[in-house]
LORODO-180051 format. One record per residue (C-alpha): x, y, z; residue in three letters. Coordinates in steps of 0.5 Angstrom, whole numbers, plus 500, padded with zeros to 3 digits. Each point is the difference from the previous one (the first is absolute). Layout:
REM residues N
XYZALA/...
This chain:
REM residues 68
496482489MET/498502507GLN/497506502ILE/500502508LEU/497506503TYR/502502507ASP/494504503ASP/504503506ARG/505503495GLN/496501494ASP/505497496LEU/499495494LEU/505495498TYR/500497493LEU/505494500ARG/501498493LEU/505495501GLU/500495506GLU/507497500ARG/504503506PRO/505505498GLN/504506502GLU/497506498VAL/502508499ILE/494505501ASN/500505495ARG/495506502ARG/496502494LEU/497506504ASN/497501507ASP/495495499ASP/503494496VAL/506496501VAL/502494495LEU/504494503ASP/505498495ILE/503493500GLY/505496496GLU/501502493ASP/497507501ASP/493497500ARG/494503504ILE/499495506VAL/495504503GLY/496507501ILE/498504506GLU/495505500ILE/499505506LEU/493503502ASP/497494495ALA/493502502SER/501507498GLN/502498493ARG/497493498LEU/493497501ASN/503494504LEU/493496499SER/502499493GLU/506497501LEU/498493502LEU/502495502PRO/503504506ILE/503498506GLN/499505506TYR/505501506ARG/496502505GLN/503504506ALA/501496506SER/
């Protein structure tokens, strides 16, 4: 599993499967989007406005994508 945080977008992405594949985005609500891959498996979870919903410091290790 890989955890990525984009501070510019305040977007947290949990990548559950590393293998590249086509995905379909399925929005659960205004703030959470699931990436559904082959065999209807959840490949990733995208959380918008993540810093307002989660304590990011507890999600270690985390890779930050700094805005350039």
